[in-house]
C-alpha positions as CSV (number, residue, x, y, z in Angstrom):
1,M,2.5,5.2,-28.7
2,Q,0.8,1.8,-28.9
3,Y,-3.1,2.1,-28.8
4,V,-4.6,0.6,-25.7
5,G,-8.4,0.2,-25.6
6,I,-10.3,1.8,-22.7
7,H,-11.6,-1.6,-21.3
8,T,-8.2,-3.1,-21.6
9,Q,-6.7,-0.2,-19.7
10,Q,-9.3,-0.4,-17.1
11,R,-8.7,-4.0,-16.5
12,Q,-5.0,-3.7,-16.4
13,N,-5.0,-0.7,-14.0
14,N,-7.5,-2.4,-11.8
15,F,-5.5,-5.6,-11.5
16,R,-2.2,-3.7,-10.8
17,S,-3.9,-1.4,-8.2
18,M,-5.6,-4.2,-6.3
19,L,-2.2,-6.0,-6.3
20,L,-0.5,-3.1,-4.8
21,L,-3.1,-2.6,-2.1
22,F,-2.8,-6.2,-1.2
23,L,0.8,-5.7,-0.4
24,F,0.2,-3.3,2.5
25,P,-0.9,-5.7,5.1
26,C,1.8,-8.1,3.8
27,L,4.3,-5.4,4.5
28,V,3.1,-4.9,8.0
29,I,3.3,-8.6,8.8
30,G,6.7,-8.9,7.1
31,L,8.3,-6.0,8.8
32,L,7.0,-7.2,12.2
33,Y,8.6,-10.5,11.7
34,A,11.8,-9.0,10.5
35,F,11.9,-6.7,13.7
36,C,11.4,-9.7,15.9
37,Y,14.2,-11.6,14.2
38,L,16.7,-8.8,14.3
39,L,15.9,-8.0,17.9
40,L,16.6,-11.6,19.0
41,L,19.7,-11.7,16.7
42,L,21.2,-8.7,18.6
43,A,20.2,-10.0,22.0
44,Y,21.5,-13.5,21.5
45,N,24.4,-13.1,18.9
46,D,26.9,-14.5,21.5
47,D,24.9,-17.4,22.7
48,G,25.5,-19.7,19.8
49,L,22.0,-20.3,18.8
50,T,21.4,-22.1,15.6
51,Q,19.3,-20.8,12.6
52,T,16.5,-23.1,13.6
53,Q,16.4,-21.9,17.1
54,M,16.5,-18.3,16.0
55,L,13.6,-18.8,13.6
56,S,11.7,-20.7,16.3
57,Y,12.1,-17.9,18.9
58,S,11.4,-15.2,16.3
59,T,8.2,-16.9,15.3
60,A,7.0,-17.3,19.0
61,M,7.8,-13.6,19.5
62,F,5.9,-12.7,16.2
63,I,2.8,-14.7,17.4
64,H,2.8,-12.9,20.7
65,F,3.1,-9.4,19.3
66,A,1.1,-9.8,16.1
67,P,-2.5,-9.5,17.6
68,Y,-1.5,-6.2,19.3
69,V,0.1,-4.8,16.2
70,L,-2.7,-5.8,13.9
71,G,-5.1,-4.7,16.4
72,G,-3.5,-1.3,16.6
73,V,-3.5,-1.1,12.8
74,L,-7.1,-2.0,12.6
75,L,-8.1,0.6,15.2
76,W,-6.2,3.2,13.5
77,F,-7.6,2.3,10.1
78,I,-11.2,2.4,11.4
79,I,-10.8,5.9,12.9
80,A,-9.0,7.4,9.9
81,Y,-11.4,5.6,7.4
82,F,-14.6,7.0,8.9
83,A,-13.1,10.4,9.8
84,N,-11.8,11.2,6.3
85,T,-14.6,13.3,5.0
86,S,-14.5,15.9,7.7
87,I,-10.7,15.9,7.4
88,I,-10.6,16.4,3.7
89,N,-13.3,19.2,3.9
90,S,-11.3,21.0,6.5
91,A,-7.9,20.6,4.7
92,T,-9.4,22.0,1.4
93,G,-11.7,24.6,2.8
94,S,-14.5,23.3,0.5
95,R,-18.2,24.0,1.2
96,P,-21.5,22.7,-0.2
97,L,-22.7,24.1,-3.6
98,E,-26.4,24.3,-3.7
99,R,-28.3,23.8,-6.9
100,K,-29.7,27.3,-6.8
101,D,-26.2,28.7,-6.8
102,N,-25.1,27.0,-9.9
103,K,-27.7,25.1,-12.0
104,R,-25.1,24.6,-14.7
105,V,-22.9,22.4,-12.6
106,Y,-25.8,20.5,-11.1
107,N,-27.3,19.8,-14.6
108,L,-23.9,18.4,-15.8
109,V,-23.5,16.1,-12.8
110,E,-27.1,15.0,-12.8
111,N,-27.1,14.1,-16.5
112,L,-23.9,12.1,-16.3
113,C,-25.2,10.2,-13.1
114,M,-28.5,9.5,-14.9
115,A,-26.7,8.1,-18.0
116,Q,-24.6,5.9,-15.8
117,G,-27.3,4.8,-13.4
118,M,-25.4,6.3,-10.6
119,K,-26.8,8.0,-7.4
120,M,-25.9,11.7,-7.6
121,P,-23.1,12.6,-5.2
122,K,-22.9,15.8,-3.3
123,V,-21.3,18.8,-4.9
124,N,-18.8,21.0,-3.1
125,I,-16.9,24.1,-4.2
126,I,-13.5,25.6,-3.2
127,D,-13.4,29.3,-3.4
128,D,-10.1,29.6,-5.4
129,D,-9.4,30.9,-8.8
130,S,-7.1,28.1,-9.7
131,L,-8.4,25.0,-11.8
132,N,-8.7,21.8,-10.0
133,A,-11.2,19.2,-8.8
134,F,-11.4,15.9,-6.8
135,A,-13.8,13.2,-5.6
136,S,-14.0,12.0,-2.0
137,G,-16.1,9.8,0.2
138,I,-16.4,6.2,1.1
139,N,-20.0,5.2,0.3
140,E,-23.1,6.7,-1.5
141,N,-24.0,8.9,1.6
142,T,-20.5,10.5,1.5
143,Y,-19.5,10.6,-2.1
144,T,-18.7,14.1,-3.1
145,V,-17.4,15.8,-6.2
146,T,-15.5,19.0,-5.3
147,L,-14.8,21.8,-7.9
148,S,-12.7,24.9,-7.6
149,R,-14.5,28.2,-8.5
150,G,-11.7,28.6,-11.2
151,I,-12.4,25.4,-13.0
152,I,-16.2,26.2,-13.0
153,D,-15.6,29.6,-14.5
154,K,-12.8,28.9,-17.0
155,L,-13.9,25.7,-18.7
156,N,-16.5,25.5,-21.2
157,D,-19.5,23.0,-20.8
158,E,-17.8,20.1,-22.7
159,E,-14.5,20.4,-20.7
160,L,-16.2,20.8,-17.4
161,E,-18.4,17.8,-18.3
162,A,-15.3,15.8,-18.9
163,V,-13.7,16.8,-15.6
164,I,-16.9,15.9,-13.7
165,A,-16.9,12.5,-15.5
166,H,-13.3,11.9,-14.5
167,E,-14.4,12.4,-10.9
168,L,-17.4,10.3,-11.2
169,S,-15.2,7.6,-12.6
170,H,-13.2,7.7,-9.4
171,I,-16.5,7.2,-7.4
172,R,-17.7,4.5,-9.9
173,N,-14.5,2.5,-9.6
174,R,-14.1,2.9,-5.8
175,D,-10.8,4.8,-6.4
176,V,-11.4,7.2,-3.5
177,R,-12.0,4.4,-1.1
178,L,-8.8,2.6,-2.3
179,L,-6.8,5.7,-2.0
180,I,-8.1,6.3,1.6
181,V,-7.0,2.7,2.5
182,S,-3.5,3.4,1.1
183,I,-3.2,6.8,2.9
184,V,-4.0,5.2,6.2
185,F,-1.4,2.6,5.9
186,V,1.3,5.2,5.0
187,G,0.2,7.2,7.9
188,I,0.8,4.2,10.1
189,F,4.4,3.8,9.0
190,A,4.9,7.6,9.2
191,M,3.8,7.9,12.7
192,L,5.9,4.9,13.8
193,A,8.9,6.3,12.2
194,Q,8.2,9.7,13.9
195,I,7.9,8.1,17.3
196,A,11.0,6.1,16.9
197,M,13.0,9.2,15.8
198,R,11.8,11.2,18.7
199,S,12.6,8.3,21.1
200,V,16.2,8.2,19.7
201,Y,16.5,12.0,20.1
202,Y,15.1,11.9,23.7
203,S,17.4,8.9,24.6
204,S,20.5,11.0,23.6
205,F,19.8,13.4,26.4
206,T,19.1,10.7,29.2
207,S,22.1,8.3,28.2
208,S,24.4,9.6,30.9
209,R,22.1,8.4,33.7
210,D,22.2,4.8,32.6
211,R,24.7,3.8,29.8
212,E,24.0,0.1,29.9
213,G,20.2,0.5,29.9
214,K,20.5,3.2,27.3
215,G,22.6,0.8,25.1
216,N,19.8,-1.8,25.0
217,G,17.1,0.6,24.7
218,T,18.7,2.5,21.9
219,I,19.2,-1.0,20.0
220,V,15.5,-1.5,20.2
221,I,14.6,2.1,19.1
222,V,16.9,2.0,16.2
223,L,15.4,-1.2,15.0
224,V,11.9,0.2,15.2
225,M,13.1,3.3,13.3
226,L,14.9,1.2,10.5
227,V,11.9,-1.1,10.2
228,A,9.4,1.8,10.1
229,A,11.6,3.8,7.6
230,V,11.8,0.8,5.2
231,G,8.1,0.2,5.5
232,Y,7.3,3.9,4.9
233,F,9.5,4.1,1.9
234,F,7.9,1.0,0.3
235,S,4.3,1.9,1.3
236,M,4.9,5.4,-0.2
237,L,5.9,3.7,-3.6
238,M,2.8,1.5,-3.5
239,R,0.4,4.5,-2.7
240,F,1.9,6.7,-5.4
241,A,1.6,3.8,-8.0
242,I,-2.0,3.3,-7.0
243,S,-2.7,6.9,-7.5
244,R,-1.0,7.0,-10.9
245,K,-2.8,3.9,-12.3
246,R,-6.1,5.2,-11.0
247,E,-5.7,8.6,-12.9
248,Y,-5.3,6.8,-16.2
249,M,-8.4,4.6,-15.4
250,A,-10.4,7.7,-14.5
251,D,-9.3,9.4,-17.7
252,A,-10.5,6.3,-19.7
253,G,-13.8,6.2,-17.7
254,A,-14.5,9.9,-18.5
255,A,-13.8,9.4,-22.2
256,E,-16.2,6.5,-22.1
257,M,-18.9,8.5,-20.3
258,T,-18.8,11.6,-22.4
259,K,-17.7,9.9,-25.8
260,N,-15.4,13.0,-26.1
261,P,-11.9,12.3,-25.0
262,R,-10.5,15.4,-26.6
263,A,-12.7,17.4,-24.3
264,L,-10.8,16.0,-21.2
265,A,-7.5,16.5,-23.0
266,S,-8.4,20.2,-23.5
267,A,-9.5,20.6,-20.0
268,L,-6.3,19.0,-18.7
269,R,-4.2,21.5,-20.7
270,K,-5.9,24.5,-19.1
271,I,-5.8,22.8,-15.6
272,S,-2.0,22.2,-15.9
273,A,-1.5,25.9,-16.3
274,D,-2.8,26.7,-12.9
275,P,-3.7,23.7,-10.6
276,D,-2.3,25.2,-7.3
277,I,-5.1,25.5,-4.7
278,E,-3.8,27.7,-2.0
279,A,-5.6,26.1,0.9
280,V,-4.2,22.6,0.3
281,H,-1.1,21.9,2.3
282,R,-1.4,18.2,3.1
283,E,0.2,15.9,0.7
284,D,-2.3,13.0,1.4
285,V,-5.1,15.3,0.5
286,A,-3.4,16.8,-2.5
287,Q,-3.1,13.4,-4.3
288,L,-6.8,13.2,-4.6
289,F,-7.0,16.1,-7.1
290,I,-7.4,15.6,-10.9
291,E,-3.7,17.3,-11.0
292,H,-1.5,17.4,-7.9
293,P,-1.4,21.0,-6.7
294,G,2.0,22.4,-6.6
295,K,3.8,19.2,-7.8
296,Q,3.4,18.3,-11.4
297,A,4.8,14.9,-12.4
298,E,6.1,16.3,-15.6
299,S,8.8,18.3,-13.7
300,A,10.4,15.2,-12.3
301,L,14.1,15.3,-12.7
302,S,14.5,11.7,-13.5
303,G,12.8,8.2,-13.8
304,L,13.6,7.8,-10.1
305,S,12.0,10.9,-8.9
306,G,9.0,10.0,-11.0
307,L,8.4,7.0,-8.8
308,F,7.4,9.5,-6.0
309,A,4.8,11.3,-8.3
310,T,1.2,10.9,-7.2
311,H,0.1,11.7,-10.7
312,P,1.3,10.5,-14.1
313,P,2.8,13.3,-16.5
314,I,-0.2,15.3,-17.6
315,G,1.3,15.5,-21.1
316,K,1.2,11.7,-21.3
317,R,-2.4,11.7,-20.2
318,I,-3.3,14.1,-22.9
319,Q,-1.5,12.1,-25.4
320,I,-3.4,8.9,-24.5
321,L,-6.7,10.7,-24.6
322,E,-6.0,12.1,-28.0
323,Q,-5.1,8.8,-29.6
324,F,-8.8,7.5,-29.2
């Protein structure tokens, strides 16, 4: 494998991640315009409109609906963005870990933060014997490093320090904030697709009352469903790519912090044997962990299925760490 320096890897991953995140609002705008054009194309396909007229009408409809759509997206984003901490804590069953409960963990976190000039985040624990960890929060008041009881008990000091450094790198690089933004956009498309599918299902039971009205309504609903499905598919690909790039970047950051990349490699080997936190059932929360609970990327059946993995293969991560 070709050697890639830590700083080079960070720059490359940061550029690609920001590029992928930029595509989310572009996708919303593009799909809204496509919906307006397709709707008019079906409504006026027999009226002999020219391409110029179709584009003109589509643009006018787009301008009319864009403020409402973008306003709804913004409102959704704000609510989900600021409610994420309580949602994550509830989904994982995590609780605060006090200094008096485990001075070893606090000393490791505090020493790393002092060395990096970072404000110490909160420390939470999940009462589970499996090995996993994640970082969460959107600012210095909410940043949190969460560790499972298993990872605290089963890793030695160097390995645990490397895992904590990995999570602090996510905080330092604003990875958690980036992932939350991507999760919110995916949620928008998922909800839109769900609403459209339920509308189609409902309309199938009411079609006998008004066949003509049903036909026009179903066309609109099917268009919404198709556009939402396409948007959801591509937004998932972008979200997963962001997650994979950020894991490599956090691994590099941990190696830089501890000057001991092999300690993280050793920790990842132990984590890969038992990463499944029983309390985690939500896919969007699961991707925050250092290793995806219940769905390891190495088990992908092909390169295509690997596109949907939230984490890169842990064997590849270990190999990169061991080359330094």
